N, C-alpha and C positions, 0 to 999 in steps of 0.2 A: 559391605566397607567402605567403597564410594560414597552412598549417603551419609554413613557415621564423620564423613573427612568434610563434606560440603558443611560449609558456613550457611544456615540459611536467612541471615540478613546482611550476605554480602551479595555483590554485583553479579559473581558466578551464578547463584540461583534465580536472581530476575532474569541472566540471558537464557537460562536453562528452561524458564518458564515461556518466555519470549520464543523461544526456539519451536516448543512441544505446541504453545499455543497458534502459532503460525503454520506448522505442519498440518494440523486439523483442518485449519481454515482454507489451506492450498488443496487438502482433500476434498474439500466441500466444493470450492471454486472452479473445479473440472468436474467433479460428480454429478453436482447440481444441475446445469445445464444438458448433459447427457440424460440424466432423468426425466428432466421437462421433454427434451426431444421425444424418448419414449413414451411420454404421457399426449404425445401430438402438439408440441410447441413448435411452431414455424418463427421466421425472423422477427415477426411483430410481437410473438409471444415472449420470446427469449429476451427482447428487447423492454417488455415490460417489468418482467423479472429483475434485470438487472436496474433498471430506473427506480423501481419502487424500493426494492432493498437500500441502493444508494443514497432514496430520498431519504428514508428514514436514520439513514448514519448521519447524515448531512444535518438533519432537522436536532437530532438528538446530541450530538457530539460535541457543542458549545458548552451545553448544562454539563456534560461528563465532565470536559477541561476544568469549569469551573467549580464540580464537586469535587474534583481531587486536590483541590488545592484546600478542601475543608473536612472532610474524612479519610479513615486511613487507608492509605493506596491500596494493600492487600485484600482489603474487604471488597473494595469496590472490583478488582479486579479480578480477584476469586469468585464474587458473586454474577459477573459477567461470565466467566467459563461455566459456571454451573449450569446457568441459563441457555447458554450457547450449548451445551451439550444435551439439555432436556426437548432441546427443541429439534435437535437434528434426530435425536432417536424416534420422533412420530414422522418424518418425513418418508420414509419405505412403506409407510401405512396407507397415505393418501391414494382414494382412488381414482382423482381426478385432477387436473392440472389446476383447477379453481383454487385448492386448497396450497398450492404452494404460495400463492403469492402473499398473503399473511404470515405463513411462517418464515419467508425471507425475511421480510420487513422486520419482524420479530428479531431473528437470530442475529442480524446486523444491529439492532439496537443493545444486544448482549454484546456483540464485537465493542461497540461505542462505548460501554464501561470499562472495556479492557484497556486500551492503546494509550489515551490521555494518562491515566494513572500509570501505567509503568513508563511511559516516556518522562514524566515532570518526575518521577522517582531519582533519575538519572542524577539530577543536580543533589541530590541529599548527598552522594559519595565524592564530589568532585567538582572543581571549577575550570574554567579556562581553557587551554591546549587539553588539559588531562578531561575534562567534560568532554570535550570533542573526540578524544580517542574513547572514553566511554560508550558515548552515542553511536559512534563508528562501530564498535564490536556490539552494541545493541542489536543495530541494523544487520550485522552480518549473522546475528541470533537468528533473528524472524525469517530474513529473505532464505538462508539457509534450511529453515523448516519448511518454508511455503514452495523451495524448490524441490524437497523430498515428498512433500504431501504431493504435488503434482504427479510425480515420477508412480509413488504409492497407489493414488487414486488409479491412476490408467491401468494399472496391474490388478486391483482389486475388484474394478468394474466389470473387468470381463468376464469374471467369475461370478459377478452376481450385484446388480445395483444396490441391494440393501446392504451390502458389507461395507463399503464407503461409509455410509451414515450412523450405522449400528456402532463401528471401532470408532470414528472419530466421536460420538456422543460420548459412548461410555468413558473414552478417555478424559474427554474434557472436564464433564465431571469431575472424576478423581483429582485431575491437575488442578481446578478451581479450588478442591477444598483443600488442597494439600498447601496450595499458595496462602490461602486466606488463612491457616491457622499457623504457618511458618514463617512467613517472610515478614519483617518489619523494615520500612522504611523511615529514615532520618527527613527532619527539615531540610530544606534546600539552602546550602552555602549560600553568603553572599558574595558575586563575584570582586575581586580585587583591583585594584587599579590597574591597568594597561594590561589586562586579562581579554577585556571586549575594545572596541572602537567605537568612539561617538560617533555620530552621524551615518552609523552605517545600517540603521532601521531600514532603509528602502532597499538593502539586500533580502531582508527578510520578507516585503511582499512581493519583491520581482521572482523569491525564490518560490514563494507560495503559488503565484499564478502558474510558473513554470512546471511545478509539481503537479498543480490540478491539469495541466494539459497532457503530459506526461501521462497520466491516471485516467484522463479521457478516451487515450489509446490504449491503455492496458485493458481498460473495461470492456472498447469494444471488442479486442482481441480474444477477453476471455468469456464473453458473453453471444458476440455474434458471429466470431469465428469459426466456432465448433461446427455450425450450419453450412458453412462452404466447405470445411473440413470433410464433412462427411459428403456432400455432393462430389467431392474430389475422390471419394473412395480412401480415405486416413481411417485408420483404425483408432479405439480409443488408447491405446497406447503409442501411437505416433503422435496424436493431440497432445498426451501425454509429455511426450518429447518436447513438442514445441514449447507447450507451456513450461518445462522446465529451461529450456534455452533462456527465456525471458526472465525467469526468475535466477538462475544460474548466472546470468552475465550482470543483472544486478548485484548480485553477492560478490561476485568480483571486482567489483567496481568500489563496493565499502571496503573490502578489503585495501585496496591501492589506496583509496582517501585517507583510508585509517593509519598508511605508513608515512603521511605527508601532511603539513599545513599548510602548503603554498596555495591552495583553495581557498582557503581563509579570508574571507572579506574581499574577495575580488569578483567582478562582474562575468568576465569572459568563460569561466567554467560553464555558467549557466547558458550564456551563448552555445557554446561547443556543444552541450548537452541538446537542445534543442535541434540543432543542424543533426545530431546523431540520427534522432528521433525521426526527422526528414527524410534521411537518407533511407534507412528501414520503413519507414512507409512506401518508398518507392518501388524497394525490393518487391514487399508484398504485394504490391499493385501488379508488377510485372512476372511475379514470380510464376512459375506451373511446377513447380518440383519441390517434394519434402526437404530439399538439402535448401533451393532457395529460399522458401519460408522462414528455415532454421536461422540462416544468415540475415533476414528482416529482422526477426525476433530478438536476436542478440543485441542487434544496433540499438533497437529500441528498449530491452531492458537494462542495457550498460548506460544510456541518456538516465532512466528513471535513478540508477544508483547515484547519479551526481547531484540533480535537482532534490530527493529524500533527504539525502544526507545535508545538504545546503538548509532546506527548510526546517528539517528538525534540528540543526544545530545551532542557527539563529533564532528558533522559536524558545528554546530551554536555555540560550547562553548570555543574552543579549539583556534583561531582566528577570533575574532569578525568582522575586517575588512575586510574579506572573507567571511562572514556568507552566503553571500546570493550564491554565488560562489560554496561551500562547500555543500550547501543544494541541490544546484543543480547535483551535483555531488553524493550525497546520494539519490537524485531520479534516477538518471542514472544509478547506479549500482542496485538499486531497479527494473526499468523498464527493464535493460536488463536479469536480472532473469525472469521477467516476459514475456518480448519477446520470450526467448529461450523456455521457459517451454511448451506452446501451441504448438511449431513447432516441439520439440521432442518428445513431447507426444502424439499429432495428428498422427506423424509416426509408434511411438511404438504400440498404440493403434489398427490402421488399420492392421500392418504387423505382429505383435507378440503376439495379444491379448489386452483385452479391460482394463486389469489388469496390463500388462506390465509397464507403465508409472510409476506406483506407486513403483513397485520392482528395476526399474531401477535407481529411483530418492534416493530410500534408500541404492543402493549402492554408488551413488552421494555424499550423505550425508558423509558415512563412510571415502570416502577418503579425502572429505574436514576436515574432524575432525583431523584424522591422518595429514595431511600436515599444518594444524594452529597450532597442537601443537607441531610439529616437526619445524615449526619458531620462535613459543615462545622460546622454549625452546633454541634456537640460541641468541635470542634478551637478553634472561634471562642469557646466559653465557655469552654475550659480555662484560658487566663491568667487570668479575670475571678474562676474559683473560687478559683486560687491567690492571686490578689492580695487576695482578701477574705480568706481565710485566713491 
């Protein structure tokens, strides 16, 4: 009955697809590092795995964004989901760690097909403030999916490593086939006067950089932290709960931001988000209990809710004719942070100690805050200088 009432050309179906797609991605984000550790991976190997996958994503996603402006978005996203699922089904059968590296790169190329197509499809349903709300609920859908995915993977992995990949792979194939055959996206609506603000493109660039920084931290937590968690005696369920905190806080902020437009076209929410990231990293550095780590993860996750919302909203709203391309660049900066985080974090953890990635990340966040405040002051001073001259 539910399927009969569901409009397959509606935003609700797009939200449903993004929920289940990222639920499966969340399962793999937890399951893969644990499986790699099972195959003998240390901090360096975990860093390489995260780096290779993110590099493949970063290199491919601008093309994927360009492509989503030119071919049916349902076919692109559906094909990505099918390819992602097929690759996951192979992972439980690999005998050595060497096979994991190319498989990770390929399945992240598959996910790079999915997200720009879904994000740019949003502007076919609404514009302006309504588009911000659509993007907000889209964010809630995929992040809540990831939240449940981490929890589900933590429970499944303890019963057998292969269960995570078999379940996620099979469901992804079914999901991709259903979406490609049933969903249809309209062309993007042109923005009406007053719905966006001229001269605000600098916020797009600042939010891209901030979101990249937050995902730098996210991917250190997702790829490098499992090794620290294992050394502290945390179970796979404990680790799943911590990663759930990361995604849950992000989801809650998506909901909160979707209830108000006061953060639109303002710089201060980006700074507050980075300060939250800094505070969370400090807690992770000094924490020695599961509860302490949970508080740090919640603060960092909440900051990701702000930076991701700003980055995606400005990408798809400021110029609708290139929404696909800009959503690709939104994913590019996100992926660049996700790419460099495990690489740098893995090296730091190996040579300077297991908590050094979080201390160094905190320093980088502070540098970014000062750089962005300086740039914002220059932008704000520009009109004053012109008017006085």
